[in-house]
LOTIZA-432861 format. One line per 10 residues: for each residue x, y, z of N, C-alpha, C. Coordinates in nm, 2 decimals. Example, Ala and Ser with C-alpha at 12.3 -4.5 7.8 and 13.67 -1.06 7.14 Angstrom:
1.32:-0.57:0.78:1.23:-0.45:0.78:1.32:-0.33:0.78 ~ 1.28:-0.22:0.71:1.37:-0.11:0.71:1.29:0.00:0.79 .
***
This chain:
0.09:-0.12:0.00:0.00:0.00:0.00:0.09:0.12:0.00 ~ 0.09:0.20:-0.11:0.17:0.32:-0.11:0.08:0.43:-0.05 ~ 0.15:0.51:0.04:0.08:0.60:0.12:0.10:0.75:0.07 ~ 0.21:0.77:0.01:0.24:0.91:-0.03:0.33:0.90:-0.15 ~ 0.31:0.97:-0.25:0.41:0.97:-0.37:0.40:1.10:-0.44 ~ 0.51:1.14:-0.50:0.51:1.26:-0.58:0.55:1.22:-0.72 ~ 0.47:1.26:-0.81:0.48:1.22:-0.95:0.56:1.32:-1.03 ~ 0.64:1.28:-1.12:0.71:1.37:-1.21:0.69:1.32:-1.36 ~ 0.69:1.41:-1.45:0.68:1.37:-1.59:0.81:1.43:-1.65 ~ 0.88:1.34:-1.72:1.01:1.38:-1.79:1.00:1.34:-1.93 .
1.02:1.42:-2.02:1.02:1.39:-2.17:1.17:1.37:-2.21 ~ 1.19:1.25:-2.27:1.32:1.21:-2.31:1.33:1.20:-2.46 ~ 1.45:1.22:-2.52:1.47:1.20:-2.65:1.47:1.05:-2.69 ~ 1.43:1.02:-2.81:1.42:0.88:-2.84:1.56:0.81:-2.87 ~ 1.66:0.89:-2.89:1.79:0.83:-2.93:1.89:0.84:-2.81 ~ 1.84:0.84:-2.69:1.94:0.85:-2.57:1.89:0.74:-2.47 ~ 1.99:0.70:-2.39:1.96:0.61:-2.28:1.89:0.69:-2.17 ~ 1.79:0.63:-2.11:1.72:0.70:-2.00:1.63:0.61:-1.92 ~ 1.60:0.65:-1.80:1.50:0.58:-1.71:1.41:0.70:-1.65 ~ 1.28:0.68:-1.66:1.19:0.78:-1.60:1.10:0.71:-1.50 .
1.10:0.76:-1.38:1.02:0.70:-1.27:0.89:0.77:-1.25 ~ 0.78:0.70:-1.24:0.65:0.76:-1.22:0.65:0.83:-1.09 ~ 0.72:0.79:-0.99:0.72:0.86:-0.86:0.86:0.85:-0.81 ~ 0.91:0.96:-0.75:1.05:0.97:-0.70:1.05:0.96:-0.55 ~ 0.94:0.98:-0.48:0.93:0.96:-0.34:0.81:0.88:-0.30 ~ 0.82:0.78:-0.22:0.71:0.70:-0.18:0.73:0.67:-0.03 ~ 0.62:0.69:0.04:0.62:0.65:0.19:0.51:0.55:0.21 ~ 0.54:0.44:0.28:0.44:0.33:0.30:0.46:0.27:0.44 ~ 0.35:0.21:0.48:0.35:0.15:0.61:0.42:0.02:0.62 ~ 0.49:-0.01:0.73:0.55:-0.13:0.76:0.45:-0.24:0.75 .
0.48:-0.35:0.68:0.39:-0.46:0.66:0.31:-0.46:0.54 ~ 0.31:-0.34:0.47:0.22:-0.33:0.35:0.30:-0.37:0.22 ~ 0.24:-0.34:0.11:0.30:-0.37:-0.03:0.31:-0.24:-0.10 ~ 0.42:-0.22:-0.17:0.45:-0.11:-0.25:0.48:-0.14:-0.39 ~ 0.44:-0.07:-0.49:0.48:-0.08:-0.63:0.55:0.04:-0.68 ~ 0.66:0.02:-0.75:0.74:0.13:-0.81:0.73:0.10:-0.96 ~ 0.72:0.20:-1.04:0.72:0.18:-1.19:0.80:0.28:-1.26 ~ 0.85:0.24:-1.38:0.93:0.33:-1.46:0.92:0.29:-1.61 ~ 0.97:0.38:-1.69:0.99:0.35:-1.83:1.13:0.37:-1.87 ~ 1.18:0.31:-1.97:1.32:0.32:-2.01:1.33:0.34:-2.16 .
1.43:0.40:-2.20:1.45:0.43:-2.35:1.60:0.40:-2.39 ~ 1.62:0.39:-2.51:1.76:0.37:-2.57:1.76:0.41:-2.72 ~ 1.89:0.42:-2.77:1.90:0.47:-2.91:1.85:0.36:-3.00 ~ 1.81:0.40:-3.12:1.76:0.31:-3.22:1.86:0.21:-3.27 ~ 1.99:0.23:-3.24:2.09:0.13:-3.28:2.08:0.00:-3.19 ~ 2.02:0.01:-3.08:2.00:-0.10:-2.99:1.90:-0.20:-3.05 ~ 1.95:-0.33:-3.06:1.86:-0.43:-3.11:1.79:-0.51:-3.01 ~ 1.85:-0.52:-2.89:1.80:-0.61:-2.78:1.84:-0.56:-2.65 ~ 1.74:-0.57:-2.55:1.78:-0.54:-2.41:1.80:-0.68:-2.35 ~ 1.92:-0.71:-2.30:1.95:-0.84:-2.25:1.91:-0.87:-2.11 .
1.91:-0.76:-2.03:1.87:-0.78:-1.89:1.83:-0.65:-1.83 ~ 1.75:-0.66:-1.72:1.71:-0.54:-1.65:1.68:-0.58:-1.51 ~ 1.72:-0.50:-1.42:1.70:-0.53:-1.27:1.69:-0.41:-1.19 ~ 1.64:-0.42:-1.07:1.63:-0.31:-0.97:1.74:-0.34:-0.87 ~ 1.79:-0.23:-0.81:1.90:-0.24:-0.71:1.90:-0.13:-0.62 ~ 1.96:-0.15:-0.50:1.98:-0.05:-0.40:2.13:-0.04:-0.36 ~ 2.20:-0.15:-0.39:2.34:-0.16:-0.34:2.43:-0.16:-0.46 ~ 2.54:-0.08:-0.45:2.64:-0.08:-0.56:2.78:-0.05:-0.49 ~ 2.87:-0.13:-0.54:3.01:-0.12:-0.48:3.11:-0.15:-0.59 ~ 3.19:-0.05:-0.62:3.30:-0.06:-0.71:3.25:-0.10:-0.85 .
3.14:-0.05:-0.89:3.08:-0.07:-1.02:3.00:-0.20:-1.03 ~ 2.98:-0.27:-0.91:2.91:-0.40:-0.91:2.77:-0.37:-0.85 ~ 2.67:-0.41:-0.91:2.53:-0.39:-0.87:2.46:-0.51:-0.82 ~ 2.40:-0.51:-0.71:2.33:-0.63:-0.65:2.18:-0.63:-0.70 ~ 2.15:-0.73:-0.78:2.01:-0.75:-0.83:1.93:-0.79:-0.70 ~ 1.82:-0.71:-0.68:1.74:-0.74:-0.56:1.69:-0.88:-0.55 ~ 1.67:-0.94:-0.67:1.62:-1.08:-0.67:1.72:-1.18:-0.60 ~ 1.85:-1.14:-0.60:1.95:-1.23:-0.53:1.99:-1.18:-0.39 ~ 1.93:-1.07:-0.35:1.96:-1.01:-0.22:1.88:-1.08:-0.11 ~ 1.95:-1.15:-0.02:1.87:-1.23:0.08:1.78:-1.15:0.17 .
1.81:-1.01:0.18:1.72:-0.93:0.26:1.58:-0.92:0.20 ~ 1.57:-0.94:0.07:1.44:-0.93:0.00:1.39:-1.06:-0.05 ~ 1.45:-1.17:0.00:1.41:-1.31:-0.04:1.26:-1.33:-0.03 ~ 1.20:-1.37:-0.14:1.06:-1.41:-0.13:0.96:-1.28:-0.13 ~ 1.02:-1.16:-0.14:0.94:-1.04:-0.12:0.94:-0.95:-0.24 ~ 1.01:-0.99:-0.35:1.03:-0.90:-0.46:0.98:-0.96:-0.59 ~ 0.91:-0.88:-0.67:0.86:-0.93:-0.80:0.89:-0.82:-0.91 ~ 0.94:-0.87:-1.02:0.98:-0.78:-1.13:0.88:-0.79:-1.25 ~ 0.86:-0.69:-1.32:0.79:-0.70:-1.45:0.85:-0.59:-1.54 ~ 0.93:-0.64:-1.64:0.98:-0.54:-1.73:0.99:-0.60:-1.88 .
0.97:-0.50:-1.97:0.96:-0.53:-2.11:0.88:-0.43:-2.18 ~ 0.90:-0.42:-2.31:0.84:-0.31:-2.39:0.86:-0.17:-2.33 ~ 0.98:-0.16:-2.27:1.02:-0.03:-2.22:0.95:0.01:-2.09 ~ 0.88:-0.08:-2.03:0.81:-0.06:-1.90:0.89:-0.15:-1.79 ~ 0.89:-0.09:-1.67:0.96:-0.17:-1.56:0.88:-0.14:-1.44 ~ 0.86:-0.25:-1.36:0.78:-0.24:-1.24:0.85:-0.32:-1.13 ~ 0.85:-0.27:-1.01:0.90:-0.34:-0.89:0.79:-0.35:-0.79 ~ 0.77:-0.46:-0.73:0.68:-0.48:-0.62:0.75:-0.54:-0.50 ~ 0.74:-0.48:-0.38:0.80:-0.53:-0.26:0.68:-0.56:-0.16 ~ 0.68:-0.68:-0.11:0.57:-0.71:-0.01:0.63:-0.72:0.13 .
0.54:-0.72:0.23:0.57:-0.73:0.37:0.69:-0.63:0.40 ~ 0.66:-0.50:0.38:0.77:-0.40:0.39:0.82:-0.39:0.54 ~ 0.95:-0.38:0.55:1.02:-0.36:0.67:1.08:-0.22:0.68 ~ 1.10:-0.16:0.79:1.17:-0.03:0.81:1.30:-0.03:0.75 ~ 1.37:-0.15:0.75:1.50:-0.16:0.68:1.50:-0.15:0.53 ~ 1.38:-0.15:0.47:1.36:-0.14:0.33:1.37:0.01:0.28 ~ 1.38:0.10:0.38:1.39:0.24:0.34:1.53:0.26:0.27 ~ 1.52:0.31:0.15:1.64:0.32:0.06:1.60:0.39:-0.07 ~ 1.70:0.41:-0.15:1.68:0.46:-0.28:1.69:0.34:-0.38 ~ 1.59:0.33:-0.46:1.58:0.22:-0.56:1.59:0.27:-0.70 .
1.68:0.19:-0.78:1.71:0.23:-0.92:1.69:0.11:-1.01 ~ 1.65:0.14:-1.13:1.64:0.04:-1.23:1.76:0.05:-1.32 ~ 1.82:-0.06:-1.37:1.93:-0.07:-1.45:1.90:-0.17:-1.57 ~ 1.93:-0.13:-1.69:1.91:-0.22:-1.80:2.04:-0.23:-1.88 ~ 2.06:-0.35:-1.95:2.18:-0.38:-2.02:2.13:-0.42:-2.16 ~ 2.20:-0.36:-2.26:2.16:-0.38:-2.40:2.27:-0.47:-2.47 ~ 2.25:-0.50:-2.60:2.34:-0.57:-2.67:2.46:-0.48:-2.73 ~ 2.46:-0.35:-2.70:2.56:-0.26:-2.75:2.68:-0.25:-2.65 ~ 2.80:-0.24:-2.70:2.91:-0.21:-2.61:2.89:-0.08:-2.53 ~ 2.90:-0.10:-2.41:2.88:0.02:-2.32:2.73:0.05:-2.31 .
2.65:-0.03:-2.36:2.51:0.00:-2.36:2.44:-0.04:-2.23 ~ 2.48:0.02:-2.12:2.42:0.00:-1.99:2.38:0.13:-1.93 ~ 2.27:0.13:-1.86:2.22:0.25:-1.80:2.13:0.22:-1.68 ~ 2.16:0.31:-1.58:2.07:0.31:-1.46:2.02:0.45:-1.44 ~ 1.89:0.46:-1.41:1.83:0.59:-1.39:1.86:0.65:-1.25 ~ 1.92:0.77:-1.24:1.96:0.83:-1.12:1.93:0.97:-1.13 ~ 1.87:1.04:-1.02:1.83:0.97:-0.90:1.71:0.87:-0.91 ~ 1.69:0.78:-0.82:1.59:0.68:-0.83:1.47:0.71:-0.75 ~ 1.41:0.61:-0.69:1.29:0.62:-0.61:1.33:0.61:-0.46 ~ 1.30:0.71:-0.39:1.33:0.71:-0.24:1.21:0.65:-0.17 .
1.23:0.54:-0.10:1.12:0.48:-0.03:1.14:0.50:0.12 ~ 1.04:0.55:0.19:1.04:0.56:0.34:0.94:0.46:0.39 ~ 0.98:0.37:0.48:0.89:0.28:0.54:0.88:0.32:0.69 ~ 0.75:0.33:0.74:0.74:0.37:0.88:0.62:0.29:0.94 ~ 0.62:0.28:1.07:0.50:0.22:1.14:0.41:0.32:1.20 ~ 0.30:0.28:1.25:0.21:0.37:1.32:0.25:0.39:1.46 ~ 0.20:0.50:1.52:0.24:0.52:1.66:0.12:0.60:1.72 ~ 0.08:0.56:1.84:-0.02:0.63:1.92:0.04:0.74:1.99 ~ 0.00:0.86:1.97:0.05:0.98:2.04:-0.06:1.04:2.13 ~ -0.02:1.11:2.23:-0.11:1.18:2.33:-0.12:1.32:2.29 .
-0.24:1.36:2.25:-0.27:1.51:2.22:-0.30:1.58:2.35 ~ -0.37:1.53:2.43:-0.40:1.60:2.56:-0.44:1.49:2.66 ~ -0.42:1.54:2.79:-0.45:1.45:2.91:-0.52:1.53:3.02 ~ -0.62:1.47:3.07:-0.69:1.54:3.19:-0.70:1.44:3.30 ~ -0.66:1.48:3.42:-0.68:1.40:3.54:-0.77:1.48:3.64 ~ -0.89:1.42:3.67:-0.99:1.50:3.75:-0.97:1.46:3.90 ~ -1.03:1.54:3.98:-1.02:1.52:4.13:-1.07:1.38:4.17 ~ -1.16:1.32:4.10:-1.21:1.19:4.14:-1.12:1.08:4.10 ~ -1.01:1.12:4.03:-0.91:1.02:3.99:-0.93:0.97:3.85 ~ -1.04:1.02:3.78:-1.07:0.98:3.64:-0.96:1.04:3.55 .
-0.92:0.96:3.46:-0.82:1.01:3.36:-0.88:1.01:3.22 ~ -0.87:1.11:3.15:-0.93:1.12:3.01:-0.81:1.17:2.92 ~ -0.80:1.09:2.81:-0.69:1.13:2.71:-0.74:1.14:2.57 ~ -0.69:1.23:2.49:-0.71:1.24:2.35:-0.59:1.19:2.28 ~ -0.61:1.09:2.19:-0.50:1.02:2.13:-0.51:1.04:1.98 ~ -0.39:1.02:1.91:-0.39:1.03:1.77:-0.31:0.91:1.71 ~ -0.36:0.85:1.61:-0.28:0.75:1.54:-0.20:0.81:1.43 ~ -0.07:0.82:1.46:0.03:0.90:1.39:0.12:0.82:1.30 ~ 0.15:0.87:1.18:0.25:0.81:1.09:0.32:0.93:1.03 ~ 0.45:0.91:0.99:0.52:1.02:0.92:0.47:1.02:0.78 .
0.40:0.91:0.74:0.34:0.91:0.60:0.22:1.00:0.59 ~ 0.20:1.07:0.48:0.07:1.14:0.46:-0.02:1.05:0.38 ~ -0.12:1.01:0.45:-0.21:0.91:0.39:-0.31:0.99:0.28 ~ -0.30:0.94:0.16:-0.39:1.01:0.06:-0.53:0.96:0.08 ~ -0.62:1.05:0.04:-0.77:1.01:0.05:-0.82:1.00:0.19 ~ -0.93:0.94:0.20:-1.00:0.93:0.33:-0.97:0.78:0.38 ~ -0.90:0.77:0.49:-0.86:0.64:0.54:-0.94:0.62:0.67 ~ -0.98:0.50:0.69:-1.05:0.46:0.81:-0.95:0.38:0.90 ~ -0.97:0.40:1.03:-0.88:0.34:1.13:-0.95:0.25:1.22 ~ -0.87:0.16:1.28:-0.92:0.07:1.38:-0.85:0.10:1.52 .
-0.92:0.12:1.62:-0.86:0.14:1.75:-0.88:0.02:1.84 ~ -0.78:-0.01:1.92:-0.78:-0.12:2.02:-0.76:-0.07:2.16 ~ -0.83:-0.12:2.26:-0.81:-0.10:2.40:-0.79:-0.23:2.47 ~ -0.67:-0.25:2.53:-0.64:-0.38:2.59:-0.65:-0.49:2.49 ~ -0.62:-0.46:2.36:-0.61:-0.57:2.26:-0.75:-0.59:2.19 ~ -0.85:-0.53:2.24:-0.99:-0.55:2.19:-1.03:-0.43:2.11 ~ -1.10:-0.45:1.99:-1.14:-0.34:1.90:-1.24:-0.25:1.98 ~ -1.22:-0.12:1.97:-1.31:-0.02:2.02:-1.42:0.00:1.91 ~ -1.54:-0.05:1.93:-1.64:-0.03:1.83:-1.68:0.11:1.80 ~ -1.71:0.14:1.67:-1.76:0.27:1.62:-1.65:0.37:1.60 .
-1.52:0.33:1.61:-1.42:0.43:1.59:-1.36:0.41:1.45 ~ -1.35:0.52:1.37:-1.30:0.51:1.24:-1.20:0.62:1.21 ~ -1.20:0.72:1.30:-1.11:0.83:1.28:-0.96:0.80:1.32 ~ -0.87:0.89:1.28:-0.73:0.87:1.33:-0.72:0.93:1.47 ~ -0.83:0.99:1.52:-0.83:1.04:1.66:-0.92:0.96:1.75 ~ -0.89:0.95:1.87:-0.97:0.88:1.97:-0.96:0.95:2.10 ~ -1.07:0.96:2.18:-1.06:1.02:2.31:-1.15:0.94:2.40 ~ -1.11:0.92:2.52:-1.19:0.84:2.62:-1.12:0.83:2.75 ~ -1.18:0.77:2.84:-1.13:0.75:2.98:-1.04:0.62:2.98 ~ -0.95:0.62:3.08:-0.87:0.50:3.09:-0.83:0.48:3.24 .
-0.78:0.36:3.27:-0.73:0.33:3.40:-0.58:0.31:3.39 ~ -0.50:0.30:3.50:-0.36:0.28:3.49:-0.31:0.15:3.43 ~ -0.40:0.06:3.40:-0.36:-0.07:3.34:-0.41:-0.08:3.19 ~ -0.47:0.03:3.14:-0.52:0.02:3.00:-0.41:0.05:2.90 ~ -0.42:-0.02:2.79:-0.33:0.00:2.67:-0.41:0.03:2.55 ~ -0.35:0.11:2.46:-0.41:0.15:2.33:-0.32:0.13:2.22 ~ -0.38:0.08:2.10:-0.30:0.08:1.98:-0.40:0.11:1.86 ~ -0.34:0.12:1.74:-0.43:0.15:1.63:-0.37:0.09:1.50 ~ -0.46:0.08:1.40:-0.42:0.03:1.26:-0.50:0.10:1.16 ~ -0.45:0.10:1.04:-0.53:0.15:0.92:-0.62:0.03:0.88 .
-0.75:0.06:0.87:-0.85:-0.05:0.83:-0.81:-0.12:0.70 ~ -0.81:-0.25:0.71:-0.76:-0.33:0.59:-0.62:-0.37:0.61 ~ -0.55:-0.31:0.70:-0.41:-0.34:0.73:-0.39:-0.36:0.88 ~ -0.48:-0.44:0.94:-0.48:-0.46:1.08:-0.36:-0.54:1.13 ~ -0.29:-0.60:1.03:-0.16:-0.67:1.07:-0.05:-0.58:1.09 ~ -0.07:-0.45:1.05:0.03:-0.34:1.07:0.00:-0.26:1.19 ~ -0.05:-0.32:1.30:-0.10:-0.24:1.41:0.02:-0.17:1.48 ~ 0.00:-0.05:1.54:0.10:0.02:1.62:0.14:-0.06:1.75 ~ 0.26:-0.03:1.80:0.29:-0.08:1.93:0.19:-0.03:2.03 ~ 0.16:-0.10:2.14:0.06:-0.05:2.24:0.13:0.07:2.32 .
0.04:0.16:2.35:0.07:0.27:2.44:-0.01:0.25:2.56 ~ 0.05:0.25:2.67:-0.03:0.22:2.80:0.02:0.31:2.91 ~ -0.08:0.33:3.00:-0.05:0.41:3.12:0.03:0.32:3.22 ~ 0.08:0.39:3.32:0.18:0.33:3.40:0.12:0.21:3.47 ~ 0.20:0.10:3.47:0.17:-0.02:3.55:0.31:-0.07:3.61 ~ 0.33:-0.04:3.74:0.45:-0.08:3.81:0.44:-0.23:3.83 ~ 0.52:-0.30:3.76:0.50:-0.45:3.77:0.61:-0.51:3.84 ~ 0.71:-0.44:3.89:0.82:-0.51:3.95:0.88:-0.43:4.06 ~ 0.90:-0.48:4.18:0.97:-0.41:4.29:1.05:-0.52:4.36 ~ 1.18:-0.49:4.37:1.27:-0.59:4.43:1.36:-0.52:4.53 .
1.40:-0.60:4.63:1.50:-0.55:4.73:1.62:-0.65:4.73 ~ 1.74:-0.59:4.73:1.86:-0.68:4.73:1.94:-0.64:4.85 ~ 1.96:-0.73:4.94:2.04:-0.70:5.06:2.08:-0.83:5.13 ~ 2.18:-0.83:5.22:2.22:-0.95:5.28:2.10:-1.01:5.37 ~ 2.11:-1.14:5.40:2.01:-1.21:5.48:1.97:-1.14:5.60 ~ 2.07:-1.08:5.66:2.04:-0.99:5.78:2.10:-0.86:5.76 ~ 2.01:-0.75:5.77:2.06:-0.62:5.74:2.13:-0.57:5.86 ~ 2.25:-0.53:5.85:2.33:-0.47:5.96:2.38:-0.33:5.92 ~ 2.41:-0.25:6.02:2.46:-0.12:5.98:2.59:-0.14:5.90 ~ 2.60:-0.05:5.80:2.72:-0.06:5.71:2.71:-0.15:5.60 .
2.60:-0.23:5.58:2.59:-0.32:5.47:2.52:-0.24:5.36 ~ 2.53:-0.30:5.24:2.46:-0.23:5.12:2.32:-0.29:5.09 ~ 2.23:-0.20:5.06:2.10:-0.24:5.03:2.05:-0.17:4.90 ~ 1.98:-0.24:4.82:1.94:-0.19:4.69:1.79:-0.21:4.68 ~ 1.71:-0.10:4.64:1.57:-0.11:4.61:1.56:-0.08:4.46 ~ 1.48:-0.16:4.39:1.47:-0.14:4.24:1.32:-0.14:4.21 ~ 1.28:-0.04:4.14:1.15:-0.02:4.09:1.15:-0.02:3.94 ~ 1.06:-0.10:3.87:1.06:-0.10:3.72:0.91:-0.10:3.67 ~ 0.89:-0.06:3.55:0.76:-0.05:3.49:0.77:-0.09:3.34 ~ 0.67:-0.15:3.29:0.66:-0.17:3.15:0.59:-0.06:3.07 .
0.59:0.05:3.13:0.51:0.17:3.07:0.57:0.21:2.93 ~ 0.48:0.24:2.84:0.52:0.30:2.71:0.42:0.42:2.69 ~ 0.48:0.54:2.69:0.61:0.59:2.69:0.69:0.54:2.82 ~ 0.82:0.55:2.81:0.90:0.51:2.92:0.88:0.60:3.04 ~ 0.88:0.53:3.16:0.85:0.61:3.28:0.97:0.67:3.34 ~ 0.94:0.78:3.42:1.04:0.84:3.51:1.00:0.80:3.65 ~ 1.10:0.77:3.73:1.08:0.72:3.87:1.12:0.82:3.98 ~ 1.05:0.81:4.09:1.08:0.89:4.20:1.06:0.81:4.33 ~ 1.16:0.82:4.42:1.15:0.75:4.55:1.12:0.84:4.67 ~ 1.03:0.80:4.76:0.99:0.87:4.88:1.01:0.78:5.00 .
1.02:0.85:5.11:1.02:0.77:5.24:0.90:0.80:5.32 ~ 0.83:0.70:5.38:0.73:0.70:5.48:0.59:0.74:5.42 ~ 0.58:0.82:5.31:0.45:0.83:5.25:0.47:0.87:5.10 ~ 0.36:0.86:5.02:0.37:0.88:4.88:0.34:1.02:4.84 ~ 0.32:1.10:4.93:0.28:1.24:4.90:0.39:1.31:4.83 ~ 0.37:1.35:4.70:0.47:1.41:4.62:0.52:1.55:4.68 ~ 0.45:1.60:4.78:0.50:1.73:4.84:0.62:1.70:4.93 ~ 0.64:1.57:4.97:0.76:1.54:5.05:0.88:1.54:4.96 ~ 0.99:1.56:5.02:1.12:1.57:4.94:1.16:1.43:4.88 ~ 1.17:1.42:4.76:1.21:1.29:4.69:1.35:1.25:4.73 .
1.37:1.12:4.75:1.50:1.08:4.78:1.59:1.05:4.66 ~ 1.52:1.01:4.55:1.59:0.98:4.43:1.50:0.99:4.31 ~ 1.55:1.02:4.19:1.47:1.01:4.07:1.53:0.91:3.97 ~ 1.59:0.80:4.03:1.64:0.69:3.95:1.56:0.57:3.98 ~ 1.56:0.47:3.89:1.49:0.35:3.91:1.54:0.27:4.04 ~ 1.66:0.29:4.07:1.72:0.22:4.19:1.76:0.31:4.30 ~ 1.72:0.28:4.42:1.75:0.35:4.54:1.86:0.27:4.61 ~ 1.98:0.33:4.63:2.10:0.26:4.68:2.14:0.31:4.82 ~ 2.16:0.22:4.90:2.23:0.25:5.04:2.36:0.18:5.04 ~ 2.47:0.25:5.02:2.60:0.19:5.02:2.64:0.14:5.16 .
2.60:0.22:5.26:2.63:0.19:5.40:2.51:0.23:5.49 ~ 2.42:0.13:5.50:2.29:0.16:5.56:2.31:0.18:5.71 ~ 2.23:0.28:5.77:2.23:0.31:5.91:2.09:0.29:5.97 ~ 2.08:0.29:6.11:1.96:0.27:6.17:1.86:0.38:6.14 ~ 1.92:0.50:6.12:1.84:0.62:6.08:1.76:0.60:5.95 ~ 1.80:0.50:5.87:1.74:0.48:5.74:1.61:0.39:5.75 ~ 1.58:0.34:5.87:1.46:0.26:5.89:1.34:0.33:5.85 ~ 1.25:0.26:5.79:1.12:0.32:5.75:1.06:0.25:5.63 ~ 0.95:0.30:5.58:0.89:0.25:5.46:0.93:0.34:5.34 ~ 0.96:0.27:5.23:1.00:0.34:5.11:0.90:0.31:5.00 .
0.87:0.41:4.91:0.77:0.40:4.80:0.84:0.46:4.68 ~ 0.80:0.40:4.57:0.84:0.45:4.44:0.72:0.49:4.36 ~ 0.73:0.59:4.28:0.62:0.62:4.18:0.68:0.62:4.04 ~ 0.60:0.58:3.95:0.65:0.58:3.81:0.55:0.67:3.73 ~ 0.60:0.76:3.64:0.52:0.85:3.57:0.57:0.88:3.44 ~ 0.47:0.88:3.34:0.50:0.92:3.20:0.40:1.03:3.16 ~ 0.39:1.06:3.04:0.31:1.17:2.99:0.16:1.14:3.01 ~ 0.12:1.01:3.03:-0.01:0.97:3.05:-0.05:0.97:3.19 ~ 0.04:0.98:3.29:0.00:0.99:3.42:0.08:0.91:3.51 ~ 0.04:0.90:3.64:0.12:0.82:3.74:0.04:0.70:3.78 .
***
């Protein structure tokens, strides 16, 4: 699925070598399929085109035919002849982002030509972004989310939204707003390409707390408290002693609270909070 392309029209003489691409820039979603097309020309003295191929890699005058490149194994199809050339790449990966060129070889000495510049392909995935967030006194959280891609989708596209892995019925826009709890996750996809779903974005869920210390804590020993979260976006951590009130002075803003030489004065209860742009 091509998502954005800019078309150019180039008029070439009939007695010169040349390649003209119908699009010079294409942006597509990861996991989708993209087609690139071109036309090629050559002098009337040429009797036969012996070979034609697409490539992205060139070293010391040697060109790697994409059909033999293991990175594209099973994902590339060619169609060329009668001065037309087409490339199809399926199951796009972000690593496929590159400049693609077509090269053809004729029966004439020195009769080789590759069109340059070629077609610049950018492959990107979807991402859920937070447009706004509201936290009310009752503890209710309300967020406005956007299904974002660096690609500019042509025409009117419909989207599918997911909450905790389940489809949110009635949602077709690239925007979604609603309430959530600290354990909820959200993801999105373009309708018809649900296999290209965005990574989940979820509110904080502190899922791991560990303490590392000797079997018997004695003054002067080392003690480590570790707090972690699987939050996406990544969380920021803060440690407090004796209560969770953020008005109290934080002990640390690192995931790990370390006592290199613990003292009796360090006795007490310790709490960590994890917070990202969606809340605490």
